[in-house]
All heavy atoms as an XYZ file, in Angstrom:
1023
protein
N      84.331    100.571    115.821
C      84.497    101.618    116.849
C      84.516    103.034    116.276
O      84.079    103.960    116.939
C      85.843    101.267    117.481
C      86.047     99.825    117.193
C      85.318     99.550    115.903
N      85.010    103.184    115.047
C      85.061    104.522    114.451
C      83.675    105.081    114.160
O      83.509    106.275    114.003
C      85.871    104.496    113.158
O      87.219    104.229    113.433
N      82.677    104.221    114.073
C      81.326    104.666    113.716
C      80.409    104.880    114.913
O      79.275    105.298    114.740
C      80.661    103.641    112.781
C      81.308    103.594    111.414
O      81.860    104.615    110.980
O      81.262    102.524    110.789
N      80.852    104.616    116.120
C      79.933    104.607    117.253
C      79.277    105.947    117.511
O      78.181    106.006    118.032
C      80.592    104.036    118.508
C      81.503    104.960    119.257
C      82.821    105.178    119.008
C      81.163    105.779    120.373
N      83.335    106.076    119.900
C      82.328    106.465    120.761
C      79.988    105.998    121.088
C      82.359    107.347    121.818
C      80.039    106.893    122.153
C      81.201    107.553    122.508
N      79.885    107.044    117.117
C      79.265    108.364    117.291
C      78.573    108.856    116.022
O      77.970    109.921    116.029
C      80.311    109.390    117.705
C      80.734    109.261    119.122
C      81.624    110.417    119.485
N      81.810    110.444    120.923
C      82.693    111.174    121.531
N      83.472    111.969    120.831
N      82.803    111.143    122.835
N      78.682    108.109    114.971
C      78.120    108.532    113.694
C      76.598    108.433    113.724
O      76.037    107.453    114.192
C      78.679    107.660    112.567
C      78.491    108.298    111.216
O      77.325    108.539    110.851
O      79.485    108.543    110.530
N      75.942    109.445    113.179
C      74.481    109.488    113.189
C      73.882    109.465    111.779
O      72.691    109.697    111.614
C      73.993    110.744    113.923
C      74.394    110.771    115.364
N      73.825    109.945    116.307
C      75.329    111.495    116.010
C      74.383    110.170    117.477
N      75.304    111.105    117.332
N      74.689    109.190    110.764
C      74.193    109.207    109.391
C      73.046    108.233    109.178
O      72.159    108.482    108.364
C      75.327    108.908    108.410
C      76.368    110.005    108.243
C      77.526    109.509    107.386
C      75.757    111.250    107.632
N      73.047    107.126    109.888
C      71.994    106.128    109.691
C      70.621    106.623    110.159
O      69.607    106.026    109.846
C      72.351    104.817    110.384
C      72.558    104.935    111.857
N      73.715    105.441    112.394
C      71.757    104.628    112.887
C      73.608    105.431    113.713
N      72.434    104.944    114.039
N      70.577    107.730    110.871
C      69.297    108.302    111.300
C      68.643    109.170    110.221
O      67.471    109.492    110.320
C      69.468    109.145    112.569
C      69.782    108.333    113.789
C      70.976    108.512    114.455
C      68.884    107.380    114.270
C      71.269    107.775    115.588
C      69.175    106.637    115.397
C      70.378    106.839    116.056
N      69.396    109.547    109.185
C      68.878    110.431    108.150
C      68.191    109.612    107.058
O      68.822    109.042    106.183
C      69.995    111.282    107.551
C      70.590    112.261    108.516
C      71.733    111.953    109.234
C      69.988    113.489    108.715
C      72.287    112.845    110.134
C      70.531    114.404    109.609
C      71.676    114.079    110.319
N      66.867    109.563    107.123
C      66.087    108.769    106.170
C      66.287    109.239    104.724
O      66.167    108.455    103.795
C      64.592    108.838    106.520
C      64.269    108.238    107.855
C      63.975    106.775    107.694
N      63.593    106.208    108.970
C      64.161    105.142    109.484
N      65.104    104.533    108.829
N      63.788    104.668    110.646
N      66.591    110.523    104.545
C      66.764    111.044    103.185
C      68.003    110.476    102.494
O      68.151    110.589    101.282
C      66.803    112.579    103.173
C      67.930    113.200    103.960
C      67.594    113.477    105.417
O      66.595    112.944    105.936
O      68.347    114.226    106.044
N      68.898    109.835    103.245
C      70.062    109.198    102.638
C      69.730    107.819    102.079
O      70.498    107.265    101.307
C      71.197    109.092    103.658
C      71.792    110.417    104.122
C      72.871    110.172    105.183
C      72.348    111.210    102.960
N      68.606    107.273    102.459
C      68.180    105.974    101.936
C      67.592    106.166    100.534
O      66.863    107.117    100.286
C      67.142    105.344    102.857
N      67.923    105.259     99.648
C      67.437    105.327     98.274
C      66.789    103.992     97.940
O      67.372    102.936     98.171
C      68.595    105.622     97.293
C      68.088    105.668     95.861
C      69.291    106.918     97.656
N      65.610    104.048     97.371
C      64.908    102.815     97.031
C      65.537    102.149     95.811
O      66.174    102.804     94.974
C      63.436    103.107     96.740
O      63.307    103.799     95.513
N      65.331    100.858     95.708
C      65.820    100.110     94.549
C      65.190    100.656     93.269
O      65.863    100.773     92.242
C      65.507     98.623     94.716
C      65.943     97.701     93.587
C      67.438     97.830     93.318
C      65.575     96.266     93.917
N      63.930    101.015     93.321
C      63.256    101.563     92.137
C      63.913    102.875     91.696
O      64.092    103.113     90.500
C      61.769    101.767     92.405
C      60.995    102.210     91.168
C      61.189    101.290     89.956
O      61.306    100.067     90.119
O      61.235    101.820     88.828
N      64.287    103.722     92.623
C      64.966    104.982     92.280
C      66.317    104.705     91.628
O      66.691    105.344     90.637
C      65.146    105.860     93.533
O      63.855    106.182     94.051
C      65.905    107.135     93.214
N      67.040    103.737     92.153
C      68.332    103.369     91.564
C      68.122    102.861     90.138
O      68.828    103.260     89.208
C      69.056    102.324     92.429
C      70.327    101.826     91.743
C      69.383    102.896     93.801
N      67.148    101.998     89.942
C      66.842    101.491     88.591
C      66.501    102.638     87.637
O      66.960    102.667     86.494
C      65.674    100.521     88.630
C      65.987     99.170     89.168
C      64.735     98.263     89.046
N      64.927     97.031     89.727
C      65.616     95.996     89.224
N      66.135     96.089     88.024
N      65.757     94.891     89.918
N      65.678    103.565     88.092
C      65.300    104.711     87.265
C      66.513    105.545     86.890
O      66.619    106.029     85.752
C      64.260    105.565     87.982
C      62.909    104.910     88.097
C      61.955    105.666     89.012
O      62.295    106.680     89.606
N      60.741    105.146     89.139
N      67.429    105.739     87.832
C      68.635    106.512     87.535
C      69.518    105.811     86.515
O      70.066    106.444     85.613
C      69.418    106.803     88.815
C      68.735    107.849     89.667
O      67.959    108.667     89.192
N      69.020    107.819     90.957
N      69.657    104.497     86.633
C      70.422    103.753     85.634
C      69.764    103.876     84.264
O      70.434    104.077     83.253
C      70.533    102.279     86.044
C      71.743    101.962     86.870
C      71.853    102.429     88.173
C      72.773    101.195     86.348
C      72.964    102.134     88.944
C      73.887    100.891     87.113
C      73.979    101.360     88.410
N      68.456    103.736     84.226
C      67.726    103.828     82.960
C      67.839    105.225     82.350
O      68.000    105.368     81.135
C      66.264    103.449     83.168
N      67.774    106.240     83.186
C      67.846    107.622     82.704
C      69.139    107.882     81.931
O      69.164    108.640     80.970
C      67.736    108.588     83.881
C      67.783    110.049     83.489
C      67.536    111.058     84.584
C      67.776    110.641     85.974
N      67.604    111.709     86.971
N      70.215    107.244     82.341
C      71.515    107.425     81.682
C      71.848    106.276     80.741
O      72.999    106.082     80.363
C      72.611    107.618     82.728
C      72.445    108.911     83.482
C      71.863    108.931     84.743
C      72.812    110.118     82.909
C      71.687    110.123     85.426
C      72.637    111.313     83.576
C      72.073    111.303     84.840
O      71.895    112.482     85.508
N      70.830    105.497     80.378
C      70.966    104.387     79.440
C      72.029    103.376     79.895
O      72.814    102.883     79.092
C      71.279    104.910     78.031
C      70.972    103.885     76.959
O      70.078    103.039     77.176
O      71.653    103.910     75.913
N      72.039    103.104     81.187
C      73.001    102.165     81.761
C      72.353    100.865     82.234
O      73.036     99.990     82.746
C      73.725    102.814     82.953
C      74.558    104.040     82.630
C      75.052    104.689     83.915
C      75.731    103.663     81.734
N      71.062    100.760     82.065
C      70.346     99.586     82.553
C      70.255     98.553     81.440
O      69.573     98.751     80.441
C      68.944     99.995     83.031
C      68.139     98.949     83.766
C      68.866     98.483     85.017
C      66.784     99.523     84.147
N      71.000     97.465     81.594
C      70.925     96.372     80.638
C      71.005     95.048     81.397
O      70.994     95.034     82.627
C      72.008     96.485     79.557
C      73.428     96.416     80.091
O      73.653     95.819     81.174
O      74.341     96.948     79.431
N      71.102     93.949     80.676
C      71.065     92.636     81.316
C      72.332     92.306     82.104
O      72.383     91.294     82.808
C      70.768     91.541     80.289
C      71.807     91.450     79.188
O      72.638     92.375     79.055
O      71.791     90.451     78.458
N      73.360     93.133     82.011
C      74.588     92.906     82.785
C      74.539     93.555     84.162
O      75.363     93.249     85.016
C      75.800     93.437     82.017
C      76.036     92.696     80.695
C      77.158     93.329     79.931
N      76.734     94.690     79.565
C      77.525     95.606     79.037
N      78.783     95.354     78.834
N      77.059     96.794     78.724
N      73.578     94.437     84.393
C      73.462     95.139     85.670
C      72.729     94.244     86.667
O      71.657     93.724     86.375
C      72.711     96.482     85.502
C      72.501     97.144     86.859
C      73.469     97.407     84.563
N      73.341     94.069     87.819
C      72.746     93.277     88.888
C      72.671     94.160     90.128
O      73.660     94.771     90.519
C      73.593     92.019     89.190
C      73.017     91.249     90.358
C      73.714     91.149     87.952
N      71.503     94.232     90.729
C      71.313     95.021     91.943
C      71.266     94.080     93.143
O      70.599     93.047     93.101
C      70.015     95.820     91.874
C      70.009     96.838     90.766
C      69.353     96.578     89.574
C      70.661     98.049     90.923
C      69.349     97.513     88.552
C      70.667     98.984     89.912
C      70.008     98.720     88.722
N      71.977     94.445     94.180
C      71.957     93.694     95.434
C      71.418     94.627     96.502
O      72.103     95.550     96.932
C      73.361     93.235     95.827
C      74.048     92.266     94.879
C      75.473     92.014     95.329
C      73.277     90.970     94.809
N      70.204     94.395     96.922
C      69.569     95.248     97.907
C      69.925     94.768     99.309
O      69.825     93.577     99.608
C      68.056     95.227     97.717
C      67.318     96.166     98.641
C      65.832     96.136     98.367
C      65.102     97.042     99.334
N      63.666     97.048     99.095
N      70.358     95.702    100.148
C      70.669     95.358    101.526
C      71.911     96.056    102.022
O      72.524     96.849    101.312
N      72.275     95.735    103.247
C      73.474     96.315    103.840
C      74.717     95.693    103.218
O      74.723     94.520    102.843
C      73.482     96.081    105.358
C      72.429     96.867    106.074
C      71.319     96.231    106.595
C      72.553     98.238    106.225
C      70.340     96.954    107.269
C      71.588     98.966    106.886
C      70.471     98.328    107.408
N      75.790     96.484    103.134
C      77.027     96.004    102.526
C      77.496     94.692    103.135
O      77.881     93.773    102.425
C      78.143     97.038    102.666
C      77.946     98.298    101.864
C      78.709     99.414    102.130
C      77.025     98.376    100.846
C      78.557    100.575    101.403
C      76.853     99.529    100.108
C      77.632    100.637    100.387
N      77.474     94.609    104.480
C      78.001     93.407    105.135
C      77.164     92.169    104.836
O      77.649     91.047    104.959
C      78.153     93.600    106.649
C      76.842     93.763    107.384
C      76.437     95.214    107.627
O      77.016     96.125    106.999
O      75.531     95.426    108.439
N      75.920     92.358    104.398
C      75.058     91.230    104.054
C      75.125     90.859    102.578
O      74.932     89.693    102.217
C      73.600     91.540    104.412
C      73.389     91.770    105.893
O      74.135     91.174    106.704
O      72.489     92.555    106.241
N      75.353     91.834    101.721
C      75.275     91.587    100.284
C      76.635     91.405     99.607
O      76.776     90.538     98.750
C      74.529     92.734     99.584
O      75.199     93.966     99.858
C      73.086     92.815    100.060
N      77.617     92.193     99.973
C      78.892     92.149     99.250
C      79.640     90.834     99.381
O      80.271     90.401     98.408
C      79.783     93.333     99.663
C      79.228     94.709     99.280
C      80.199     95.803     99.701
C      78.908     94.797     97.796
N      79.609     90.151    100.530
C      80.295     88.851    100.590
C      79.729     87.811     99.623
O      80.413     86.833     99.301
C      80.095     88.407    102.045
C      79.916     89.681    102.793
C      79.137     90.575    101.845
N      78.516     88.010     99.132
C      77.918     87.061     98.177
C      78.503     87.201     96.780
O      78.298     86.341     95.927
C      76.404     87.257     98.116
C      75.735     86.952     99.431
C      74.236     86.914     99.332
N      73.659     87.895     98.436
C      72.536     88.553     98.679
N      71.870     88.331     99.791
N      72.061     89.420     97.813
N      79.206     88.284     96.505
C      79.832     88.485     95.197
C      81.149     87.718     95.184
O      82.153     88.170     95.703
C      80.108     89.970     94.947
C      78.898     90.874     94.869
C      79.329     92.327     94.811
C      78.050     90.535     93.659
N      81.144     86.558     94.572
C      82.330     85.709     94.661
C      83.109     85.593     93.363
O      84.316     85.446     93.393
C      81.941     84.303     95.136
O      80.972     83.755     94.228
C      81.367     84.340     96.536
N      82.462     85.669     92.232
C      83.143     85.436     90.959
C      83.299     86.685     90.105
O      83.974     86.645     89.088
C      82.381     84.387     90.139
C      82.351     83.048     90.831
O      83.320     82.737     91.548
O      81.361     82.318     90.673
N      82.661     87.759     90.484
C      82.648     88.940     89.659
C      84.002     89.640     89.649
O      84.715     89.664     90.633
C      81.571     89.922     90.130
C      80.158     89.459     89.879
C      79.673     88.422     90.875
O      80.401     88.099     91.829
O      78.561     87.915     90.694
N      84.345     90.216     88.510
C      85.531     91.053     88.348
C      85.033     92.445     87.982
O      84.014     92.598     87.310
C      86.441     90.528     87.240
C      86.935     89.121     87.473
C      87.953     89.085     88.566
C      88.526     87.673     88.681
N      88.926     87.340     90.008
N      85.772     93.445     88.401
C      85.341     94.821     88.185
C      86.451     95.648     87.559
O      87.621     95.500     87.913
C      84.940     95.475     89.515
C      83.885     94.717     90.252
C      84.227     93.924     91.333
C      82.556     94.780     89.871
C      83.259     93.216     92.024
C      81.584     94.073     90.552
C      81.943     93.282     91.630
N      86.075     96.528     86.651
C      87.005     97.503     86.094
C      86.996     98.773     86.937
O      87.984     99.511     86.964
C      86.626     97.838     84.650
N      85.881     99.004     87.616
C      85.743    100.180     88.469
C      84.851     99.813     89.657
O      83.905     99.047     89.501
C      85.150    101.382     87.687
C      85.152    102.638     88.554
C      83.773    101.075     87.138
C      84.823    103.916     87.770
N      85.223    100.318     90.806
C      84.338    100.243     91.960
C      84.123    101.666     92.441
O      85.059    102.446     92.542
C      84.890     99.334     93.092
C      86.271     99.771     93.560
C      84.891     97.882     92.654
C      86.783     99.011     94.778
N      82.889    102.024     92.663
C      82.546    103.359     93.150
C      81.808    103.175     94.464
O      80.735    102.611     94.512
C      81.658    104.102     92.165
C      81.385    105.517     92.635
C      80.351    106.203     91.765
N      80.085    107.521     92.255
C      79.277    107.821     93.268
N      78.664    106.863     93.924
N      79.091    109.061     93.631
N      82.444    103.638     95.521
C      81.918    103.403     96.860
C      81.323    104.679     97.443
O      81.938    105.739     97.388
C      83.030    102.900     97.779
C      83.846    101.718     97.250
C      84.881    101.297     98.277
C      82.954    100.563     96.869
N      80.154    104.538     98.008
C      79.477    105.649     98.683
C      78.913    105.116     99.993
O      77.718    105.035    100.184
C      78.370    106.212     97.793
C      77.743    107.479     98.367
O      78.226    107.972     99.411
O      76.768    107.962     97.781
N      79.823    104.708    100.874
C      79.406    104.094    102.123
C      79.318    105.052    103.286
O      78.800    104.697    104.334
N      79.842    106.246    103.146
C      79.797    107.307    104.149
C      80.582    106.995    105.417
O      81.347    107.815    105.879
C      78.368    107.671    104.548
C      77.542    108.207    103.404
O      78.127    108.645    102.400
O      76.307    108.182    103.501
N      80.388    105.857    105.997
C      80.939    105.545    107.311
C      82.184    104.659    107.199
O      82.430    104.029    106.171
C      79.862    104.857    108.158
C      78.631    105.722    108.362
S      77.235    104.833    109.081
C      77.839    104.572    110.737
N      82.957    104.612    108.280
C      84.164    103.795    108.326
C      83.837    102.328    108.036
O      84.442    101.719    107.152
C      84.825    103.918    109.705
C      86.109    103.137    109.826
C      87.330    103.768    109.636
C      86.102    101.779    110.133
C      88.515    103.052    109.747
C      87.280    101.064    110.239
C      88.485    101.700    110.046
O      89.651    100.984    110.141
N      82.901    101.767    108.782
C      82.598    100.342    108.654
C      82.130     99.946    107.268
O      82.558     98.929    106.728
N      81.255    100.739    106.692
C      80.740    100.384    105.361
C      81.810    100.565    104.284
O      81.880     99.764    103.344
C      79.485    101.183    105.032
O      79.690    102.556    105.204
N      82.648    101.576    104.423
C      83.742    101.767    103.459
C      84.743    100.626    103.561
O      85.170    100.058    102.549
C      84.428    103.124    103.687
O      83.454    104.167    103.531
C      85.557    103.341    102.697
N      85.106    100.265    104.781
C      86.046     99.158    104.990
C      85.454     97.850    104.480
O      86.139     97.066    103.812
C      86.387     99.047    106.476
C      87.423     97.985    106.778
S      89.044     98.267    106.035
C      89.742     99.393    107.234
N      84.186     97.603    104.743
C      83.518     96.389    104.276
C      83.534     96.320    102.748
O      83.824     95.277    102.168
C      82.086     96.347    104.796
S      81.130     94.932    104.212
N      83.218     97.418    102.099
C      83.192     97.438    100.638
C      84.585     97.194    100.064
O      84.749     96.398     99.127
C      82.627     98.765    100.141
N      85.591     97.847    100.614
C      86.954     97.622    100.123
C      87.388     96.177    100.356
O      87.962     95.544     99.468
C      87.922     98.592    100.794
C      87.840    100.037    100.313
C      88.627    100.960    101.241
C      88.315    100.162     98.874
N      87.107     95.643    101.532
C      87.511     94.274    101.855
C      86.851     93.247    100.939
O      87.454     92.220    100.610
C      87.180     93.970    103.314
N      85.641     93.530    100.506
C      84.912     92.571     99.675
C      85.058     92.792     98.178
O      84.769     91.880     97.399
C      83.427     92.590    100.043
C      83.158     91.847    101.318
O      83.119     90.625    101.331
N      83.009     92.578    102.414
N      85.480     93.973     97.759
C      85.521     94.279     96.332
C      86.925     94.500     95.770
O      87.166     94.243     94.595
C      84.678     95.525     96.040
C      83.203     95.436     96.405
C      82.515     96.778     96.147
C      82.512     94.321     95.651
N      87.841     94.995     96.569
C      89.134     95.429     96.035
C      89.933     94.304     95.394
O      90.562     94.510     94.365
C      89.966     96.119     97.123
C      91.074     96.963     96.554
C      90.800     98.213     96.006
C      92.384     96.515     96.545
C      91.796     98.992     95.469
C      93.400     97.298     96.013
C      93.102     98.530     95.475
O      94.094     99.307     94.942
N      89.898     93.124     95.969
C      90.655     92.017     95.391
C      90.121     91.612     94.018
O      90.849     91.024     93.225
C      90.637     90.801     96.320
C      91.473     91.026     97.563
O      92.343     91.920     97.562
O      91.245     90.307     98.556
N      88.877     91.924     93.740
C      88.285     91.601     92.435
C      88.362     92.763     91.453
O      87.882     92.660     90.325
C      86.862     91.101     92.631
C      86.870     89.723     93.286
C      85.539     89.051     93.227
N      84.490     89.779     93.909
C      84.289     89.759     95.220
N      85.075     89.071     95.991
N      83.298     90.421     95.752
N      88.950     93.862     91.907
C      89.188     94.989     90.999
C      90.356     94.619     90.094
O      91.413     94.196     90.561
C      89.511     96.249     91.807
C      89.738     97.534     91.019
C      88.483     97.928     90.239
C      90.146     98.660     91.969
N      90.140     94.735     88.809
C      91.156     94.351     87.833
C      92.423     95.183     87.989
O      92.355     96.340     88.409
C      90.626     94.569     86.408
O      89.469     93.817     86.185
N      93.577     94.604     87.640
C      94.793     95.431     87.602
C      94.550     96.623     86.684
O      93.922     96.488     85.631
C      95.844     94.485     87.019
C      95.324     93.114     87.328
C      93.821     93.226     87.266
N      94.975     97.778     87.099
C      94.739     99.045     86.397
C      93.289     99.507     86.493
O      92.910    100.473     85.847
C      95.175     98.988     84.926
O      96.552     98.714     84.846
N      92.459     98.814     87.294
C      91.091     99.253     87.520
C      91.070    100.473     88.431
O      92.083    100.860     89.022
N      89.915    101.075     88.555
C      89.782    102.322     89.308
C      88.904    102.142     90.540
O      87.843    101.533     90.470
C      89.167    103.410     88.420
C      90.078    103.845     87.314
C      90.042    103.210     86.088
C      90.990    104.870     87.513
C      90.885    103.597     85.059
C      91.847    105.262     86.500
C      91.794    104.623     85.271
N      89.370    102.705     91.644
C      88.584    102.790     92.875
C      88.182    104.249     93.045
O      89.035    105.148     93.013
C      89.396    102.322     94.075
N      86.900    104.486     93.198
C      86.365    105.833     93.381
C      85.637    105.843     94.723
O      84.756    105.016     94.955
C      85.394    106.217     92.239
C      84.871    107.630     92.427
C      86.070    106.049     90.879
N      86.018    106.765     95.585
C      85.448    106.844     96.930
C      84.730    108.174     97.068
O      85.362    109.235     97.103
C      86.542    106.717     98.024
C      87.505    105.559     97.736
C      85.899    106.622     99.396
C      86.894    104.193     97.788
N      83.415    108.120     97.151
C      82.585    109.322     97.120
C      82.846    110.273     98.278
O      82.906    111.464     98.083
C      81.105    108.929     97.086
C      80.202    110.130     96.918
O      80.354    110.847     95.914
O      79.367    110.371     97.806
N      82.985    109.784     99.480
C      83.031    110.661    100.651
C      84.416    110.816    101.252
O      84.558    111.233    102.397
C      82.065    110.132    101.716
C      80.649    110.126    101.198
O      80.180    111.193    100.771
O      80.023    109.060    101.192
N      85.447    110.515    100.495
C      86.819    110.541    100.989
C      87.203    111.904    101.574
O      87.780    111.988    102.646
C      87.771    110.162     99.856
C      89.223    110.225    100.228
C      89.851    109.121    100.793
C      89.974    111.375    100.016
C      91.181    109.160    101.140
C      91.313    111.419    100.364
C      91.903    110.321    100.922
O      93.232    110.360    101.273
N      86.885    112.971    100.883
C      87.272    114.308    101.336
C      86.270    114.948    102.271
O      86.594    115.900    102.977
N      85.061    114.423    102.307
C      84.021    115.066    103.094
C      83.765    114.439    104.447
O      83.248    115.097    105.348
N      84.113    113.176    104.591
C      83.851    112.477    105.854
C      85.140    111.824    106.347
O      85.660    110.899    105.714
C      82.755    111.428    105.672
C      81.391    111.996    105.245
C      80.429    110.887    104.876
C      80.811    112.870    106.351
N      85.647    112.315    107.455
C      86.939    111.899    108.000
C      87.033    110.381    108.180
O      88.050    109.773    107.870
C      87.200    112.621    109.313
C      88.522    112.292    109.959
C      88.705    112.989    111.289
N      87.720    112.485    112.235
C      86.841    113.255    112.889
N      86.844    114.540    112.723
N      85.967    112.717    113.718
N      85.976    109.755    108.692
C      86.029    108.311    108.938
C      86.094    107.508    107.652
O      86.665    106.426    107.617
C      84.841    107.865    109.786
C      84.956    108.356    111.229
O      86.093    108.593    111.689
O      83.913    108.507    111.883
N      85.533    108.031    106.592
C      85.614    107.365    105.292
C      87.068    107.352    104.812
O      87.580    106.313    104.392
C      84.702    108.078    104.295
S      84.751    107.363    102.650
N      87.727    108.492    104.887
C      89.138    108.565    104.486
C      89.999    107.680    105.383
O      90.929    107.013    104.904
C      89.618    110.006    104.534
N      89.694    107.638    106.671
C      90.446    106.791    107.595
C      90.313    105.328    107.203
O      91.298    104.576    107.225
C      89.977    107.011    109.025
C      90.731    106.192    110.062
C      90.304    106.548    111.467
C      90.970    105.762    112.561
N      91.938    104.758    112.257
N      89.123    104.908    106.823
C      88.918    103.521    106.391
C      89.769    103.203    105.159
O      90.379    102.134    105.079
C      87.440    103.260    106.105
N      89.806    104.125    104.210
C      90.614    103.917    103.002
C      92.074    103.721    103.386
O      92.730    102.761    102.948
C      90.464    105.099    102.025
C      91.506    105.026    100.913
C      89.057    105.134    101.440
N      92.605    104.603    104.204
C      94.025    104.519    104.566
C      94.314    103.309    105.453
O      95.356    102.661    105.283
C      94.479    105.825    105.218
C      94.549    106.932    104.216
N      95.596    107.067    103.325
C      93.677    107.930    103.929
C      95.378    108.108    102.544
N      94.218    108.640    102.884
N      93.411    102.973    106.354
C      93.600    101.773    107.173
C      93.619    100.524    106.294
O      94.456     99.634    106.481
C      92.499    101.649    108.230
C      92.673    102.610    109.390
O      93.720    103.315    109.454
O      91.756    102.682    110.231
N      92.703    100.447    105.332
C      92.656     99.304    104.422
C      93.968     99.182    103.644
O      94.567     98.106    103.577
C      91.474     99.437    103.454
C      91.428     98.361    102.418
C      90.877     97.127    102.708
C      91.942     98.575    101.143
C      90.841     96.111    101.756
C      91.909     97.579    100.185
C      91.363     96.347    100.489
N      94.392    100.271    103.047
C      95.627    100.248    102.254
C      96.825     99.897    103.132
O      97.668     99.076    102.743
C      95.834    101.597    101.568
C      94.797    101.970    100.501
C      94.976    103.417    100.062
C      94.865    101.022     99.310
N      96.908    100.486    104.321
C      98.024    100.211    105.231
C      98.037     98.753    105.678
O      99.095     98.117    105.711
C      97.955    101.123    106.458
C      98.256    102.579    106.132
O      98.763    102.867    105.027
O      97.964    103.437    106.998
N      96.873     98.208    106.019
C      96.792     96.819    106.479
C      97.283     95.841    105.423
O      97.801     94.784    105.736
C      95.359     96.468    106.869
C      94.898     97.108    108.148
C      93.401     96.950    108.374
O      92.710     96.249    107.644
N      92.884     97.634    109.387
N      97.110     96.214    104.172
C      97.507     95.331    103.077
C      98.864     95.695    102.478
O      99.312     95.049    101.537
C      96.444     95.362    101.994
C      95.123     94.811    102.519
C      94.363     94.273    101.438
N      93.181     93.580    101.869
C      92.435     92.923    101.016
N      92.768     92.888     99.749
N      91.362     92.302    101.441
N      99.466     96.737    102.986
C     100.750     97.180    102.451
C     100.642     97.685    101.029
O     101.578     97.543    100.236
N      99.506     98.283    100.694
C      99.264     98.779     99.339
C      99.576    100.266     99.251
O      99.401    101.015    100.205
C      97.798     98.555     98.952
C      97.322     97.112     98.949
C      95.815     97.052     98.729
C      98.045     96.316     97.874
N     100.024    100.661     98.088
C     100.230    102.080     97.810
C      99.171    102.525     96.814
O      98.796    101.776     95.921
C     101.608    102.319     97.206
C     102.739    102.013     98.135
C     104.052    102.279     97.496
N     103.885    102.392     96.036
C     104.847    102.561     95.182
N     106.060    102.629     95.586
N     104.630    102.653     93.894
N      98.716    103.738     96.985
C      97.728    104.290     96.053
C      98.023    105.768     95.859
O      98.279    106.484     96.825
C      96.318    104.099     96.588
N      98.013    106.188     94.637
C      98.190    107.600     94.307
C      96.791    108.232     94.291
O      96.171    108.356     93.239
C      98.887    107.740     92.957
C      99.168    109.181     92.613
O      99.112    110.065     93.468
N      99.458    109.427     91.344
N      96.304    108.597     95.462
C      94.936    109.086     95.608
C      94.824    110.496     95.045
O      95.599    111.379     95.402
C      94.498    109.038     97.086
C      94.522    107.587     97.573
C      93.115    109.662     97.261
C      94.261    107.417     99.056
N      93.856    110.669     94.162
C      93.619    111.944     93.504
C      92.242    112.463     93.918
O      91.278    111.705     93.925
C      93.636    111.770     91.979
C      94.895    111.153     91.436
C      96.063    112.103     91.542
O      95.958    113.277     91.226
N      97.184    111.583     92.012
N      92.162    113.745     94.224
C      90.866    114.343     94.534
C      90.165    114.741     93.244
O      90.756    115.378     92.380
C      91.026    115.566     95.433
C      91.458    115.281     96.863
C      91.655    116.586     97.625
C      90.443    114.401     97.572
N      88.923    114.345     93.125
C      88.100    114.739     91.993
C      87.428    116.079     92.282
O      87.314    116.936     91.427
C      87.048    113.661     91.716
C      86.150    113.860     90.517
C      86.978    113.888     89.245
C      85.117    112.761     90.445
N      86.980    116.234     93.524
C      86.419    117.483     94.025
C      86.638    117.495     95.529
O      87.435    116.702     96.040
C      84.935    117.646     93.636
C      84.051    116.516     94.121
O      84.381    115.871     95.137
O      83.005    116.268     93.496
N      85.938    118.330     96.262
C      86.171    118.428     97.701
C      85.770    117.163     98.471
O      86.195    116.948     99.596
C      85.474    119.646     98.306
C      83.969    119.587     98.278
C      83.342    120.026     96.959
O      84.052    120.549     96.076
O      82.128    119.834     96.806
N      84.990    116.295     97.855
C      84.538    115.092     98.548
C      85.066    113.809     97.917
O      85.492    112.900     98.615
C      83.001    115.055     98.570
O      82.559    113.920     99.256
N      85.032    113.716     96.626
C      85.320    112.471     95.920
C      86.808    112.333     95.575
O      87.456    113.296     95.175
C      84.487    112.424     94.639
S      84.547    110.848     93.786
N      87.314    111.099     95.732
C      88.700    110.793     95.382
C      88.734    109.482     94.599
O      87.800    108.688     94.649
C      89.553    110.681     96.632
N      89.841    109.274     93.893
C      89.992    108.060     93.116
C      91.461    107.680     93.039
O      92.339    108.507     93.285
C      89.420    108.221     91.703
C      90.163    109.250     90.882
C      89.926    110.593     90.848
C      91.265    109.019     90.004
N      90.812    111.206     89.999
C      91.649    110.258     89.466
C      91.961    107.887     89.623
C      92.699    110.403     88.567
C      93.016    108.018     88.727
C      93.358    109.272     88.208
N      91.714    106.424     92.699
C      93.049    105.978     92.370
C      92.949    104.793     91.431
O      91.905    104.156     91.326
C      93.886    105.633     93.603
C      93.498    104.391     94.338
C      93.951    103.125     94.127
C      92.583    104.290     95.434
N      93.380    102.251     95.006
C      92.543    102.942     95.827
C      91.806    105.203     96.134
C      91.743    102.492     96.878
C      91.009    104.756     97.167
C      90.986    103.422     97.527
N      94.039    104.535     90.739
C      94.117    103.391     89.838
C      94.929    102.305     90.523
O      96.015    102.555     91.049
C      94.761    103.803     88.523
C      94.682    102.740     87.467
C      95.105    103.261     86.090
O      95.688    104.337     85.975
N      94.810    102.490     85.067
N      94.391    101.097     90.514
C      95.063     99.963     91.166
C      96.336     99.630     90.422
O      96.363     99.589     89.201
C      94.103     98.762     91.177
C      94.608     97.576     91.949
C      93.557     96.475     91.984
C      94.035     95.273     92.756
N      93.010     94.213     92.762
N      97.388     99.377     91.179
C      98.674     99.009     90.564
C      98.648     97.570     90.107
O      97.946     96.743     90.635
C      99.801     99.230     91.565
C     100.037    100.686     91.880
C     101.238    100.907     92.774
O     101.853     99.932     93.233
O     101.559    102.070     93.015
């Protein structure tokens, strides 16, 4: 319901091809055999990640639903003392609302720190 007025999905320039993502990883020497790309919508791809553990999750879902979906599917696999980084926390109200709703629903506390006017992070307890 929080996304029903959101129009971000109409902006084609926000879509990034898999090839562009691969090129960006390669440009920063981050592309190796441990990197796995899952192409598709969060609700279709993230539930398939069942055994993976993460030291860091960096979310750029923009909208309430995609942010909530990513947290619901990834946060439990974030290692203790791991880091959650939320790209649009300060810039998009519904993104921040999803973060706080997720934390509240689970009774979790997070010392959320702003990295800049948009990005925020916290370390999992």
